[in-house]
C-alpha positions as CSV (number, residue, x, y, z in Angstrom):
1,M,0.0,0.0,0.0
2,A,1.3,3.5,-0.9
3,D,0.0,6.4,1.2
4,R,0.4,10.1,1.1
5,T,-0.8,12.5,3.8
6,F,-0.9,16.2,3.3
7,R,-2.8,19.3,4.2
8,A,-5.6,20.5,1.8
9,M,-8.9,22.3,2.2
10,G,-8.2,23.3,5.7
11,G,-7.6,19.8,7.0
12,W,-5.6,16.6,6.5
13,V,-6.0,14.4,3.4
14,T,-4.7,10.8,3.3
15,L,-4.7,9.1,-0.1
16,S,-4.0,5.3,-0.3
17,V,-3.5,3.2,-3.3
18,D,-2.1,-0.3,-4.1
19,D,1.7,-0.2,-4.4
20,A,1.4,-1.0,-8.1
21,A,-0.6,2.2,-8.6
22,G,2.1,4.5,-7.2
23,P,2.1,6.8,-10.2
24,V,-1.6,7.2,-9.7
25,L,-1.0,8.5,-6.2
26,D,1.1,11.3,-7.6
27,E,-1.7,12.3,-10.0
28,L,-4.3,12.1,-7.2
29,V,-2.2,14.5,-5.1
30,R,-1.8,16.8,-8.0
31,V,-5.5,16.9,-8.7
32,T,-6.4,17.4,-5.1
33,C,-3.9,20.4,-4.9
34,D,-5.3,21.8,-8.1
35,L,-8.9,21.6,-6.8
36,E,-7.8,23.2,-3.5
37,A,-6.3,26.1,-5.4
38,R,-9.7,26.6,-7.1
39,W,-12.1,25.8,-4.3
40,S,-10.5,26.6,-0.9
41,R,-12.1,29.3,1.1
42,F,-8.8,29.6,2.9
43,L,-6.8,30.8,-0.1
44,P,-7.5,34.4,-1.1
45,D,-6.7,33.8,-4.8
46,S,-9.0,30.7,-5.1
47,E,-12.1,30.9,-7.4
48,V,-14.3,30.4,-4.4
49,S,-12.7,33.3,-2.5
50,Q,-13.0,35.5,-5.6
51,L,-16.7,34.6,-5.9
52,N,-17.3,35.4,-2.3
53,E,-15.6,38.8,-2.7
54,A,-18.1,39.8,-5.3
55,P,-21.4,38.0,-4.5
56,G,-24.0,38.2,-7.3
57,L,-21.6,39.6,-9.9
58,P,-20.7,37.6,-13.0
59,A,-17.3,35.9,-12.8
60,L,-15.1,33.7,-15.0
61,V,-14.5,30.3,-13.4
62,S,-12.9,27.1,-14.6
63,D,-15.1,24.4,-16.1
64,D,-14.7,22.3,-13.0
65,T,-16.0,25.1,-10.8
66,A,-18.9,25.8,-13.1
67,A,-19.8,22.1,-13.0
68,L,-19.6,22.1,-9.2
69,L,-21.9,25.1,-9.0
70,D,-24.4,23.5,-11.3
71,V,-24.5,20.3,-9.2
72,S,-24.8,22.4,-6.0
73,R,-28.0,24.0,-7.3
74,R,-29.8,20.7,-7.9
75,P,-32.2,19.6,-5.3
76,L,-31.3,16.5,-3.4
77,S,-33.2,13.4,-4.1
78,P,-34.6,11.5,-1.1
79,P,-32.7,8.4,-0.2
80,E,-34.0,5.1,-1.6
81,A,-35.8,2.8,0.8
82,G,-33.3,0.6,2.6
83,S,-30.3,2.8,1.8
84,T,-27.8,3.6,4.5
85,L,-26.6,7.2,4.2
């Protein structure tokens, strides 16, 4: 097992993969850090911080952020009977 623990999004992140997937771990860390740079409310240059600085005004954001905002506006579906949330 290959593990990597680092700080992101104001907390600790631990990623674990099978040893054979070691290169995947590097990519997962890179993607997590990229998303933190866009979405962290703790980083003043993040897209989220920039949106919070100008609420209600149009802003250019990455495709990932636009997709996240689209998903966040959708109503939640009630859980299916027997599901464990």
